[in-house]
mmCIF file of the N, C-alpha and C atoms, coordinates in Angstrom:
data_MODEL
# 
_entry.id   MODEL 
# 
loop_
_atom_site.group_PDB 
_atom_site.id 
_atom_site.type_symbol 
_atom_site.label_atom_id 
_atom_site.label_alt_id 
_atom_site.label_comp_id 
_atom_site.label_asym_id 
_atom_site.label_entity_id 
_atom_site.label_seq_id 
_atom_site.pdbx_PDB_ins_code 
_atom_site.Cartn_x 
_atom_site.Cartn_y 
_atom_site.Cartn_z 
_atom_site.occupancy 
_atom_site.B_iso_or_equiv 
_atom_site.pdbx_formal_charge 
_atom_site.auth_seq_id 
_atom_site.auth_comp_id 
_atom_site.auth_asym_id 
_atom_site.auth_atom_id 
_atom_site.pdbx_PDB_model_num 
ATOM 1   N N  . MET A 1 1  ? -5.449  7.469   -26.647 1.00 0.00 ? 1  MET A N  1 
ATOM 2   C CA . MET A 1 1  ? -4.874  8.431   -26.281 1.00 0.00 ? 1  MET A CA 1 
ATOM 3   C C  . MET A 1 1  ? -4.067  7.838   -24.971 1.00 0.00 ? 1  MET A C  1 
ATOM 4   N N  . LEU A 1 2  ? -2.965  8.519   -24.615 1.00 0.00 ? 2  LEU A N  1 
ATOM 5   C CA . LEU A 1 2  ? -2.311  8.296   -23.397 1.00 0.00 ? 2  LEU A CA 1 
ATOM 6   C C  . LEU A 1 2  ? -2.779  9.595   -22.099 1.00 0.00 ? 2  LEU A C  1 
ATOM 7   N N  . TYR A 1 3  ? -2.977  9.095   -21.318 1.00 0.00 ? 3  TYR A N  1 
ATOM 8   C CA . TYR A 1 3  ? -2.671  9.757   -20.206 1.00 0.00 ? 3  TYR A CA 1 
ATOM 9   C C  . TYR A 1 3  ? -1.414  9.422   -18.923 1.00 0.00 ? 3  TYR A C  1 
ATOM 10  N N  . PRO A 1 4  ? -0.685  9.812   -19.348 1.00 0.00 ? 4  PRO A N  1 
ATOM 11  C CA . PRO A 1 4  ? 0.018   9.257   -17.919 1.00 0.00 ? 4  PRO A CA 1 
ATOM 12  C C  . PRO A 1 4  ? 0.426   9.881   -16.955 1.00 0.00 ? 4  PRO A C  1 
ATOM 13  N N  . LEU A 1 5  ? -0.213  10.873  -16.599 1.00 0.00 ? 5  LEU A N  1 
ATOM 14  C CA . LEU A 1 5  ? -0.470  11.622  -15.155 1.00 0.00 ? 5  LEU A CA 1 
ATOM 15  C C  . LEU A 1 5  ? -1.602  11.334  -14.854 1.00 0.00 ? 5  LEU A C  1 
ATOM 16  N N  . SER A 1 6  ? -2.322  10.987  -15.505 1.00 0.00 ? 6  SER A N  1 
ATOM 17  C CA . SER A 1 6  ? -3.936  10.783  -14.354 1.00 0.00 ? 6  SER A CA 1 
ATOM 18  C C  . SER A 1 6  ? -4.023  10.029  -13.391 1.00 0.00 ? 6  SER A C  1 
ATOM 19  N N  . ALA A 1 7  ? -3.494  9.463   -13.417 1.00 0.00 ? 7  ALA A N  1 
ATOM 20  C CA . ALA A 1 7  ? -3.379  8.077   -12.185 1.00 0.00 ? 7  ALA A CA 1 
ATOM 21  C C  . ALA A 1 7  ? -2.122  9.197   -10.823 1.00 0.00 ? 7  ALA A C  1 
ATOM 22  N N  . PHE A 1 8  ? -1.704  9.515   -11.657 1.00 0.00 ? 8  PHE A N  1 
ATOM 23  C CA . PHE A 1 8  ? -0.297  9.723   -10.156 1.00 0.00 ? 8  PHE A CA 1 
ATOM 24  C C  . PHE A 1 8  ? -1.340  11.475  -9.658  1.00 0.00 ? 8  PHE A C  1 
ATOM 25  N N  . ARG A 1 9  ? -2.090  12.039  -10.744 1.00 0.00 ? 9  ARG A N  1 
ATOM 26  C CA . ARG A 1 9  ? -2.809  13.330  -10.283 1.00 0.00 ? 9  ARG A CA 1 
ATOM 27  C C  . ARG A 1 9  ? -3.564  12.553  -9.203  1.00 0.00 ? 9  ARG A C  1 
ATOM 28  N N  . ALA A 1 10 ? -4.459  11.205  -9.464  1.00 0.00 ? 10 ALA A N  1 
ATOM 29  C CA . ALA A 1 10 ? -5.120  11.055  -8.815  1.00 0.00 ? 10 ALA A CA 1 
ATOM 30  C C  . ALA A 1 10 ? -4.960  10.113  -7.291  1.00 0.00 ? 10 ALA A C  1 
ATOM 31  N N  . MET A 1 11 ? -3.959  9.795   -7.315  1.00 0.00 ? 11 MET A N  1 
ATOM 32  C CA . MET A 1 11 ? -3.357  9.074   -5.973  1.00 0.00 ? 11 MET A CA 1 
ATOM 33  C C  . MET A 1 11 ? -2.599  10.427  -4.987  1.00 0.00 ? 11 MET A C  1 
ATOM 34  N N  . ASN A 1 12 ? -2.368  11.651  -5.833  1.00 0.00 ? 12 ASN A N  1 
ATOM 35  C CA . ASN A 1 12 ? -1.865  12.814  -4.764  1.00 0.00 ? 12 ASN A CA 1 
ATOM 36  C C  . ASN A 1 12 ? -3.267  13.639  -4.672  1.00 0.00 ? 12 ASN A C  1 
ATOM 37  N N  . LYS A 1 13 ? -4.277  13.333  -5.014  1.00 0.00 ? 13 LYS A N  1 
ATOM 38  C CA . LYS A 1 13 ? -5.770  13.723  -4.739  1.00 0.00 ? 13 LYS A CA 1 
ATOM 39  C C  . LYS A 1 13 ? -6.060  13.192  -3.284  1.00 0.00 ? 13 LYS A C  1 
ATOM 40  N N  . ALA A 1 14 ? -6.108  11.774  -3.382  1.00 0.00 ? 14 ALA A N  1 
ATOM 41  C CA . ALA A 1 14 ? -6.283  10.838  -2.704  1.00 0.00 ? 14 ALA A CA 1 
ATOM 42  C C  . ALA A 1 14 ? -5.622  11.099  -0.819  1.00 0.00 ? 14 ALA A C  1 
ATOM 43  N N  . ALA A 1 15 ? -3.749  11.024  -1.140  1.00 0.00 ? 15 ALA A N  1 
ATOM 44  C CA . ALA A 1 15 ? -3.081  11.687  -0.536  1.00 0.00 ? 15 ALA A CA 1 
ATOM 45  C C  . ALA A 1 15 ? -3.391  12.452  0.198   1.00 0.00 ? 15 ALA A C  1 
ATOM 46  N N  . GLU A 1 16 ? -3.476  13.255  0.089   1.00 0.00 ? 16 GLU A N  1 
ATOM 47  C CA . GLU A 1 16 ? -4.125  14.548  0.308   1.00 0.00 ? 16 GLU A CA 1 
ATOM 48  C C  . GLU A 1 16 ? -5.484  14.800  1.035   1.00 0.00 ? 16 GLU A C  1 
ATOM 49  N N  . ASN A 1 17 ? -6.412  14.271  0.642   1.00 0.00 ? 17 ASN A N  1 
ATOM 50  C CA . ASN A 1 17 ? -7.798  13.790  1.663   1.00 0.00 ? 17 ASN A CA 1 
ATOM 51  C C  . ASN A 1 17 ? -7.195  13.236  2.713   1.00 0.00 ? 17 ASN A C  1 
ATOM 52  N N  . VAL A 1 18 ? -6.734  11.922  2.624   1.00 0.00 ? 18 VAL A N  1 
ATOM 53  C CA . VAL A 1 18 ? -6.124  11.472  4.002   1.00 0.00 ? 18 VAL A CA 1 
ATOM 54  C C  . VAL A 1 18 ? -5.657  12.308  4.768   1.00 0.00 ? 18 VAL A C  1 
ATOM 55  N N  . TYR A 1 19 ? -4.407  13.490  4.604   1.00 0.00 ? 19 TYR A N  1 
ATOM 56  C CA . TYR A 1 19 ? -3.484  13.595  5.288   1.00 0.00 ? 19 TYR A CA 1 
ATOM 57  C C  . TYR A 1 19 ? -3.961  14.702  6.205   1.00 0.00 ? 19 TYR A C  1 
ATOM 58  N N  . THR A 1 20 ? -4.980  15.146  5.499   1.00 0.00 ? 20 THR A N  1 
ATOM 59  C CA . THR A 1 20 ? -5.798  16.352  5.762   1.00 0.00 ? 20 THR A CA 1 
ATOM 60  C C  . THR A 1 20 ? -6.783  16.167  6.937   1.00 0.00 ? 20 THR A C  1 
ATOM 61  N N  . ALA A 1 21 ? -7.485  14.733  6.768   1.00 0.00 ? 21 ALA A N  1 
ATOM 62  C CA . ALA A 1 21 ? -8.252  14.260  7.300   1.00 0.00 ? 21 ALA A CA 1 
ATOM 63  C C  . ALA A 1 21 ? -7.267  13.831  9.051   1.00 0.00 ? 21 ALA A C  1 
ATOM 64  N N  . ILE A 1 22 ? -6.456  13.141  8.511   1.00 0.00 ? 22 ILE A N  1 
ATOM 65  C CA . ILE A 1 22 ? -5.051  13.444  10.010  1.00 0.00 ? 22 ILE A CA 1 
ATOM 66  C C  . ILE A 1 22 ? -5.370  14.368  10.988  1.00 0.00 ? 22 ILE A C  1 
ATOM 67  N N  . ARG A 1 23 ? -4.614  15.251  10.059  1.00 0.00 ? 23 ARG A N  1 
ATOM 68  C CA . ARG A 1 23 ? -4.467  16.895  10.382  1.00 0.00 ? 23 ARG A CA 1 
ATOM 69  C C  . ARG A 1 23 ? -4.943  17.302  11.053  1.00 0.00 ? 23 ARG A C  1 
ATOM 70  N N  . ARG A 1 24 ? -6.734  17.629  10.478  1.00 0.00 ? 24 ARG A N  1 
ATOM 71  C CA . ARG A 1 24 ? -8.148  17.895  11.168  1.00 0.00 ? 24 ARG A CA 1 
ATOM 72  C C  . ARG A 1 24 ? -8.268  16.617  12.382  1.00 0.00 ? 24 ARG A C  1 
ATOM 73  N N  . ASP A 1 25 ? -8.517  15.663  12.125  1.00 0.00 ? 25 ASP A N  1 
ATOM 74  C CA . ASP A 1 25 ? -8.903  14.499  12.983  1.00 0.00 ? 25 ASP A CA 1 
ATOM 75  C C  . ASP A 1 25 ? -8.260  14.207  13.935  1.00 0.00 ? 25 ASP A C  1 
ATOM 76  N N  . GLY A 1 26 ? -6.804  14.007  13.855  1.00 0.00 ? 26 GLY A N  1 
ATOM 77  C CA . GLY A 1 26 ? -6.332  13.414  14.766  1.00 0.00 ? 26 GLY A CA 1 
ATOM 78  C C  . GLY A 1 26 ? -5.745  11.606  14.395  1.00 0.00 ? 26 GLY A C  1 
ATOM 79  N N  . THR A 1 27 ? -6.549  11.310  12.937  1.00 0.00 ? 27 THR A N  1 
ATOM 80  C CA . THR A 1 27 ? -6.813  9.818   13.473  1.00 0.00 ? 27 THR A CA 1 
ATOM 81  C C  . THR A 1 27 ? -7.028  9.855   11.373  1.00 0.00 ? 27 THR A C  1 
ATOM 82  N N  . GLN A 1 28 ? -7.002  8.540   11.210  1.00 0.00 ? 28 GLN A N  1 
ATOM 83  C CA . GLN A 1 28 ? -7.387  8.022   9.714   1.00 0.00 ? 28 GLN A CA 1 
ATOM 84  C C  . GLN A 1 28 ? -8.606  7.296   10.153  1.00 0.00 ? 28 GLN A C  1 
ATOM 85  N N  . LYS A 1 29 ? -9.348  7.322   10.851  1.00 0.00 ? 29 LYS A N  1 
ATOM 86  C CA . LYS A 1 29 ? -10.367 6.768   11.049  1.00 0.00 ? 29 LYS A CA 1 
ATOM 87  C C  . LYS A 1 29 ? -11.341 6.857   9.936   1.00 0.00 ? 29 LYS A C  1 
ATOM 88  N N  . ASN A 1 30 ? -11.469 8.476   9.965   1.00 0.00 ? 30 ASN A N  1 
ATOM 89  C CA . ASN A 1 30 ? -13.046 8.672   8.912   1.00 0.00 ? 30 ASN A CA 1 
ATOM 90  C C  . ASN A 1 30 ? -12.422 8.568   7.813   1.00 0.00 ? 30 ASN A C  1 
ATOM 91  N N  . VAL A 1 31 ? -11.530 8.522   7.060   1.00 0.00 ? 31 VAL A N  1 
ATOM 92  C CA . VAL A 1 31 ? -10.922 8.253   5.322   1.00 0.00 ? 31 VAL A CA 1 
ATOM 93  C C  . VAL A 1 31 ? -10.934 6.577   5.380   1.00 0.00 ? 31 VAL A C  1 
ATOM 94  N N  . VAL A 1 32 ? -10.659 5.701   6.337   1.00 0.00 ? 32 VAL A N  1 
ATOM 95  C CA . VAL A 1 32 ? -10.586 4.411   6.040   1.00 0.00 ? 32 VAL A CA 1 
ATOM 96  C C  . VAL A 1 32 ? -11.309 3.546   5.408   1.00 0.00 ? 32 VAL A C  1 
ATOM 97  N N  . ASP A 1 33 ? -12.582 3.783   4.685   1.00 0.00 ? 33 ASP A N  1 
ATOM 98  C CA . ASP A 1 33 ? -13.322 3.440   3.587   1.00 0.00 ? 33 ASP A CA 1 
ATOM 99  C C  . ASP A 1 33 ? -13.050 3.983   2.150   1.00 0.00 ? 33 ASP A C  1 
ATOM 100 N N  . THR A 1 34 ? -11.934 4.434   2.024   1.00 0.00 ? 34 THR A N  1 
ATOM 101 C CA . THR A 1 34 ? -11.385 5.187   0.942   1.00 0.00 ? 34 THR A CA 1 
ATOM 102 C C  . THR A 1 34 ? -10.159 4.898   0.428   1.00 0.00 ? 34 THR A C  1 
ATOM 103 N N  . MET A 1 35 ? -9.923  3.434   1.123   1.00 0.00 ? 35 MET A N  1 
ATOM 104 C CA . MET A 1 35 ? -8.291  3.390   1.111   1.00 0.00 ? 35 MET A CA 1 
ATOM 105 C C  . MET A 1 35 ? -8.869  1.883   0.776   1.00 0.00 ? 35 MET A C  1 
ATOM 106 N N  . GLN A 1 36 ? -7.513  1.414   -0.012  1.00 0.00 ? 36 GLN A N  1 
ATOM 107 C CA . GLN A 1 36 ? -7.519  0.060   0.329   1.00 0.00 ? 36 GLN A CA 1 
ATOM 108 C C  . GLN A 1 36 ? -7.141  -0.289  1.477   1.00 0.00 ? 36 GLN A C  1 
ATOM 109 N N  . THR A 1 37 ? -7.608  -2.016  1.546   1.00 0.00 ? 37 THR A N  1 
ATOM 110 C CA . THR A 1 37 ? -7.217  -2.525  2.348   1.00 0.00 ? 37 THR A CA 1 
ATOM 111 C C  . THR A 1 37 ? -6.137  -2.998  2.772   1.00 0.00 ? 37 THR A C  1 
ATOM 112 N N  . ARG A 1 38 ? -5.567  -3.897  3.514   1.00 0.00 ? 38 ARG A N  1 
ATOM 113 C CA . ARG A 1 38 ? -4.314  -4.234  3.770   1.00 0.00 ? 38 ARG A CA 1 
ATOM 114 C C  . ARG A 1 38 ? -4.342  -5.500  2.953   1.00 0.00 ? 38 ARG A C  1 
ATOM 115 N N  . MET A 1 39 ? -5.453  -6.245  2.993   1.00 0.00 ? 39 MET A N  1 
ATOM 116 C CA . MET A 1 39 ? -5.200  -7.599  2.204   1.00 0.00 ? 39 MET A CA 1 
ATOM 117 C C  . MET A 1 39 ? -5.031  -7.221  0.595   1.00 0.00 ? 39 MET A C  1 
ATOM 118 N N  . GLU A 1 40 ? -5.915  -6.244  0.412   1.00 0.00 ? 40 GLU A N  1 
ATOM 119 C CA . GLU A 1 40 ? -5.948  -5.840  -0.912  1.00 0.00 ? 40 GLU A CA 1 
ATOM 120 C C  . GLU A 1 40 ? -4.725  -4.984  -1.753  1.00 0.00 ? 40 GLU A C  1 
ATOM 121 N N  . LEU A 1 41 ? -3.898  -4.451  -0.651  1.00 0.00 ? 41 LEU A N  1 
ATOM 122 C CA . LEU A 1 41 ? -2.653  -3.844  -0.815  1.00 0.00 ? 41 LEU A CA 1 
ATOM 123 C C  . LEU A 1 41 ? -1.931  -5.743  -1.115  1.00 0.00 ? 41 LEU A C  1 
ATOM 124 N N  . TYR A 1 42 ? -1.707  -6.018  -0.059  1.00 0.00 ? 42 TYR A N  1 
ATOM 125 C CA . TYR A 1 42 ? -0.968  -7.246  -0.300  1.00 0.00 ? 42 TYR A CA 1 
ATOM 126 C C  . TYR A 1 42 ? -1.220  -7.674  -1.431  1.00 0.00 ? 42 TYR A C  1 
ATOM 127 N N  . GLU A 1 43 ? -2.308  -8.018  -1.613  1.00 0.00 ? 43 GLU A N  1 
ATOM 128 C CA . GLU A 1 43 ? -2.479  -8.711  -3.311  1.00 0.00 ? 43 GLU A CA 1 
ATOM 129 C C  . GLU A 1 43 ? -1.857  -8.135  -4.433  1.00 0.00 ? 43 GLU A C  1 
ATOM 130 N N  . ARG A 1 44 ? -2.588  -6.976  -4.472  1.00 0.00 ? 44 ARG A N  1 
ATOM 131 C CA . ARG A 1 44 ? -1.671  -6.085  -5.273  1.00 0.00 ? 44 ARG A CA 1 
ATOM 132 C C  . ARG A 1 44 ? 0.043   -6.576  -5.508  1.00 0.00 ? 44 ARG A C  1 
ATOM 133 N N  . ILE A 1 45 ? 0.854   -6.095  -4.410  1.00 0.00 ? 45 ILE A N  1 
ATOM 134 C CA . ILE A 1 45 ? 2.124   -6.279  -4.576  1.00 0.00 ? 45 ILE A CA 1 
ATOM 135 C C  . ILE A 1 45 ? 2.981   -7.249  -4.277  1.00 0.00 ? 45 ILE A C  1 
ATOM 136 N N  . ASN A 1 46 ? 1.879   -8.861  -4.193  1.00 0.00 ? 46 ASN A N  1 
ATOM 137 C CA . ASN A 1 46 ? 2.422   -10.121 -4.256  1.00 0.00 ? 46 ASN A CA 1 
ATOM 138 C C  . ASN A 1 46 ? 3.101   -10.115 -2.919  1.00 0.00 ? 46 ASN A C  1 
ATOM 139 N N  . TYR A 1 47 ? 2.961   -9.436  -1.926  1.00 0.00 ? 47 TYR A N  1 
ATOM 140 C CA . TYR A 1 47 ? 3.491   -9.518  -0.570  1.00 0.00 ? 47 TYR A CA 1 
ATOM 141 C C  . TYR A 1 47 ? 3.370   -10.920 0.099   1.00 0.00 ? 47 TYR A C  1 
ATOM 142 N N  . HIS A 1 48 ? 2.516   -11.968 0.046   1.00 0.00 ? 48 HIS A N  1 
ATOM 143 C CA . HIS A 1 48 ? 3.242   -12.902 0.624   1.00 0.00 ? 48 HIS A CA 1 
ATOM 144 C C  . HIS A 1 48 ? 4.080   -14.069 -0.690  1.00 0.00 ? 48 HIS A C  1 
ATOM 145 N N  . ASP A 1 49 ? 4.161   -13.694 -1.425  1.00 0.00 ? 49 ASP A N  1 
ATOM 146 C CA . ASP A 1 49 ? 5.204   -14.658 -2.238  1.00 0.00 ? 49 ASP A CA 1 
ATOM 147 C C  . ASP A 1 49 ? 6.467   -14.152 -1.914  1.00 0.00 ? 49 ASP A C  1 
ATOM 148 N N  . PHE A 1 50 ? 6.727   -12.618 -1.844  1.00 0.00 ? 50 PHE A N  1 
ATOM 149 C CA . PHE A 1 50 ? 7.861   -11.846 -1.589  1.00 0.00 ? 50 PHE A CA 1 
ATOM 150 C C  . PHE A 1 50 ? 7.771   -12.777 -0.226  1.00 0.00 ? 50 PHE A C  1 
ATOM 151 N N  . GLU A 1 51 ? 7.197   -12.416 0.485   1.00 0.00 ? 51 GLU A N  1 
ATOM 152 C CA . GLU A 1 51 ? 7.763   -13.150 2.324   1.00 0.00 ? 51 GLU A CA 1 
ATOM 153 C C  . GLU A 1 51 ? 8.236   -14.467 2.226   1.00 0.00 ? 51 GLU A C  1 
ATOM 154 N N  . GLN A 1 52 ? 7.471   -15.405 1.298   1.00 0.00 ? 52 GLN A N  1 
ATOM 155 C CA . GLN A 1 52 ? 7.798   -16.640 0.954   1.00 0.00 ? 52 GLN A CA 1 
ATOM 156 C C  . GLN A 1 52 ? 9.333   -16.726 0.241   1.00 0.00 ? 52 GLN A C  1 
ATOM 157 N N  . LYS A 1 53 ? 9.290   -16.286 -0.742  1.00 0.00 ? 53 LYS A N  1 
ATOM 158 C CA . LYS A 1 53 ? 11.116  -16.207 -1.217  1.00 0.00 ? 53 LYS A CA 1 
ATOM 159 C C  . LYS A 1 53 ? 12.087  -15.829 -0.025  1.00 0.00 ? 53 LYS A C  1 
ATOM 160 N N  . LEU A 1 54 ? 11.241  -14.825 1.128   1.00 0.00 ? 54 LEU A N  1 
ATOM 161 C CA . LEU A 1 54 ? 12.416  -14.388 1.531   1.00 0.00 ? 54 LEU A CA 1 
ATOM 162 C C  . LEU A 1 54 ? 12.638  -15.665 2.728   1.00 0.00 ? 54 LEU A C  1 
ATOM 163 N N  . ASP A 1 55 ? 12.116  -15.983 2.769   1.00 0.00 ? 55 ASP A N  1 
ATOM 164 C CA . ASP A 1 55 ? 11.505  -16.888 4.160   1.00 0.00 ? 55 ASP A CA 1 
ATOM 165 C C  . ASP A 1 55 ? 12.297  -18.408 3.706   1.00 0.00 ? 55 ASP A C  1 
ATOM 166 N N  . THR A 1 56 ? 12.347  -18.609 2.355   1.00 0.00 ? 56 THR A N  1 
ATOM 167 C CA . THR A 1 56 ? 13.216  -20.070 1.545   1.00 0.00 ? 56 THR A CA 1 
ATOM 168 C C  . THR A 1 56 ? 14.194  -19.393 1.543   1.00 0.00 ? 56 THR A C  1 
ATOM 169 N N  . LEU A 1 57 ? 15.031  -18.216 1.450   1.00 0.00 ? 57 LEU A N  1 
ATOM 170 C CA . LEU A 1 57 ? 16.296  -17.669 1.252   1.00 0.00 ? 57 LEU A CA 1 
ATOM 171 C C  . LEU A 1 57 ? 16.579  -18.090 2.539   1.00 0.00 ? 57 LEU A C  1 
ATOM 172 N N  . PHE A 1 58 ? 15.985  -17.527 3.849   1.00 0.00 ? 58 PHE A N  1 
ATOM 173 C CA . PHE A 1 58 ? 16.659  -17.495 5.002   1.00 0.00 ? 58 PHE A CA 1 
ATOM 174 C C  . PHE A 1 58 ? 16.920  -18.711 5.811   1.00 0.00 ? 58 PHE A C  1 
ATOM 175 N N  . ALA A 1 59 ? 15.770  -19.771 4.875   1.00 0.00 ? 59 ALA A N  1 
ATOM 176 C CA . ALA A 1 59 ? 16.400  -21.003 5.374   1.00 0.00 ? 59 ALA A CA 1 
ATOM 177 C C  . ALA A 1 59 ? 17.541  -21.950 4.594   1.00 0.00 ? 59 ALA A C  1 
ATOM 178 N N  . GLN A 1 60 ? 17.567  -21.234 3.434   1.00 0.00 ? 60 GLN A N  1 
ATOM 179 C CA . GLN A 1 60 ? 18.643  -21.900 2.955   1.00 0.00 ? 60 GLN A CA 1 
ATOM 180 C C  . GLN A 1 60 ? 20.385  -21.612 3.740   1.00 0.00 ? 60 GLN A C  1 
ATOM 181 N N  . GLN A 1 61 ? 20.315  -20.013 4.150   1.00 0.00 ? 61 GLN A N  1 
ATOM 182 C CA . GLN A 1 61 ? 21.742  -19.351 4.717   1.00 0.00 ? 61 GLN A CA 1 
ATOM 183 C C  . GLN A 1 61 ? 21.699  -20.407 5.671   1.00 0.00 ? 61 GLN A C  1 
ATOM 184 N N  . LYS A 1 62 ? 20.219  -20.437 6.505   1.00 0.00 ? 62 LYS A N  1 
ATOM 185 C CA . LYS A 1 62 ? 20.448  -21.427 7.892   1.00 0.00 ? 62 LYS A CA 1 
ATOM 186 C C  . LYS A 1 62 ? 21.295  -22.863 8.046   1.00 0.00 ? 62 LYS A C  1 
ATOM 187 N N  . ALA A 1 63 ? 21.012  -23.505 6.963   1.00 0.00 ? 63 ALA A N  1 
ATOM 188 C CA . ALA A 1 63 ? 21.289  -25.119 6.338   1.00 0.00 ? 63 ALA A CA 1 
ATOM 189 C C  . ALA A 1 63 ? 23.081  -24.910 6.428   1.00 0.00 ? 63 ALA A C  1 
ATOM 190 N N  . LYS A 1 64 ? 23.382  -23.844 5.807   1.00 0.00 ? 64 LYS A N  1 
ATOM 191 C CA . LYS A 1 64 ? 25.140  -23.933 5.423   1.00 0.00 ? 64 LYS A CA 1 
ATOM 192 C C  . LYS A 1 64 ? 25.269  -23.632 6.222   1.00 0.00 ? 64 LYS A C  1 
# 
């Protein structure tokens, strides 16, 4: 069985909760515990690998 919109709906509800808190409180501090950490996000999107590839490309451009 497929549930193609389940994760999307969950993400939308999470975003709604965060933005409601920011609007109400003027900050995200009361919902930070429900959010990914920056490190979790970077691991999920392979940020450090991407950054290293960019560094390599820029280094190659400087060497020319």
